[in-house]
N, C-alpha and C positions, 0 to 999 in steps of 0.2 A: 508418497509425494513430497518433494522439498521445495519450500517457499523462500524466498527473500522478501522480507516485508522493510521498505525503506521510509521512515516517517512512523513513530511510535505515539503519535498524539491519542486522543481517545479513539479514533476510527482504526488507527493502524495497530494500537494496543489490543483491542477487542478482536480484530481479524487475526492477528498473531496468535492470541490465547485460544480462540476458537479452532484455529486450523490445529493447534498443538493437541486441543481437547479432542479433536476429530482424528488423531492418529497420525498426523504429518509432522515432518521435521521442518522447524522454522528458524531462519536465521533474521533477526531483527537489526537494524541498523538506525540509529539516529545521533544526531550532533550534540543532543543534550544529555549529560551524564545522570541528570536525575530520572529522566524516562527510562534510561537503560537500567539504571538500577531498580527500578519497580518492576521491571519485567524479566530481569535476567534468571529468575528461578523458575519461571513459567514457559521458558521457551529452550530449544536445544542450544543457541548460540546468540548472544547480545553483543554489538560492537559499537562502541563510540567513535563515530566516523563522519566525515563529509562525504556525503554520497553523491555530491556534485562534481566530484573529482574521480575520473577514470583511474588515476594512478592508486588512489584510495581503494576503489571497488576491485581492483586488479588483486588485491590481497584475498579477496574472497573466493572460495571454491564455486566459481561462476558456472564452471562446466557441469557441475553435479546439480544445478538448480533446475527445477521443471517449469517454474513459474516465478518471475520477479513482480512484485506490486509495488508500485510507486505511490504511497498514500499521504504523500506531504499534503497538508491542508491550509499551510498559513502562507505560502509564498509561491505565486506562479512560476516566479524565476528559477527558484530552488527546484521546484517540481521539473520543470522543463530541463533545467542542468542534469538533474539525476537522469531522467528519461535518455538525453543525448548522450550521457556517460555509459549508461546500459548500452545503447545502440552501437556506440564506438568499440564496446568491447564484445559485439555479436551475440549479446543476449536475444534471443528470439522471441520468446514468451513473455510480453512486457504487457501488464495490466497498469493503467494510470488512471489515478483519481484526477478529475477536472474539477475546478472552482466554480466556473462559470462557461457559458457558451463559447466565449473568446478563447479562453483557454482549451476547452474541447476542439474548436476549429484550429488551433496550432498543433495541438497533439494528432489530429486526423492528417494534418500536413506532413507531419514527421513519420507518417505511415503507421500510426498506432492505431489498432482498430479496437483494441479492447479498452473502451474508456467507460469511466463510470462516474456519476455525481450523486454519491450517497444521500445527499439532502433531498434531493428529488425523489429519488427511490423511496425513502423513508417516508417522506410526506405522501406519496401515492398509496403506499402499503397502509399508512395510518387512516388516510381518508377512506380507503375500502374497509378496512376495520371498523371505522366510525358507521359507515353506511350500513355495514351489516350487523343489524342489533343482536343477533344471535352468536357472534363471534367472541372468542375469548379476548380480553384485553391484551394490549402489548405492554410487556415490561420488562 
């Protein structure tokens, strides 16, 4: 499978590296050259780019992408603009990170059905592990 991961902060970087470790091809995009430099040797392709721009995204091999993941976690506006740019380029399989319930509702209004809030998921998973005294610790 081929993935596009937009936003290579803590979550996006870990996602991109894990997908790569699992045998998938990953294209990573971030506007921060430091983040790109940190991951460029761990994934197939890494681009410094403004992912809120459809013109910039058009330079990527979007027709070959199976899934696009918008993992931007610092700015709701940038996340929404990146999703809108992908939609304008007819990218079908978009996963989007939501920062909160309002962000999630806007993504739903944009007809994005694959929405995740990593902090909520991680907190529930951790609570379940804490509840299960026989479980191995999460690290």
